N, C-alpha and C positions, 0 to 999 in steps of 0.2 A: 641494049645493053642488058647483060643478065645481072641478077642480084649482087653476086660476089664482085663483079666488076664496079658496080654502082657503090657499093660498100667501101670498097678500096679507095675508090676516086673520093668519096665524100671524107674519109679519113684522112687522106693525104692533104686534101685542101684545108680540113680543120687544124690539122698538124702544123702546116705551113702558115697559117695565120696566127697561130700561136706563137710562133718564131719571131714573126715580123712585128709584134707590139712593143710597146716602150719598156724599157726595163731601167729601173733606179741604179745609179752606179755607187759603189763603195768608196770610202774614203781613200784607200790605196790606189784606186783606179783614178779618182779624180785628181790625186797628187802628181800621178804620172803624167797625165794630159796637161796639168797646168805646167809643170816642170818641163815638158817636152815643146811647150809653146803651142799646143794643138788647141787648147780652149784658153779663153781670158780668166785671170783670176777673178773669184767671186766678187772682190771689193769693186772691181772695174764694172762687173756685170750689174751689182747693185746700183752703182751710181748711173749707169744707162736707165735702170728701170726708175729709179728716184727722179731722173730728169724729166720724166713723163708726168710725175706728181711729185713738184719739189718739196712741199711740206709733209710729204707721207713719211711712214715709218714701215720697214720691213717687218712682215709677221712671220714669213716661212719661205723657205727656198728649197728647192731641189734640182738635181741635175739628171736628166734623163738620156738615154740613147734611144731615139725614136727613128726606126728605119735607117740606121747608120749614120744619123745627124745627131749632133749633141744640142740639145734643148734645155735652156736653164729657166725654170718655172719660178714665178716670184708672187706672192701674196703679200700685198700691202695695205694699209689704211692711211687715207688721206687727212688732211687737217680737219675736214667736215665729218670724220668718223666713217666715210663710205669706203667699204672694201674693193679692192680691185686684182684681178688676176692678169697677169703679164706672162708673157712667154717671150723668152730672146734666144737668138741663135747665139750658143755659146763660143762660136769661133769668132764672129764678127762684132757681136754686141748689139746687133740690129733687133729692134723690137718688132716681133712677128705678129703678137697679139696684145691688145689692151683693151679689156672690157671690165664692166662693174660686175663684182660677185653678185649673183642673184640668188 
């Protein structure tokens, strides 16, 4: 493989990887998704996250489009002051990740 071909190949791979990364969604995009019934409303997603840590408090949330799937990320603090990172499928509300923040 010559240098030009290798350079083009590496550039295309890097560009493609950049496109596949997660992106935060803006309020107007979120409203459209909720109104269309594509994703659950945030109060339902927060309920699902808090069901994992019933005495917890939501600290921060964000909705991302990861590889064409909507992921709702929640940071919360439980009654003992321990912080948790949760990730939920924004369509079904299923908890995908639930781990202690380190």
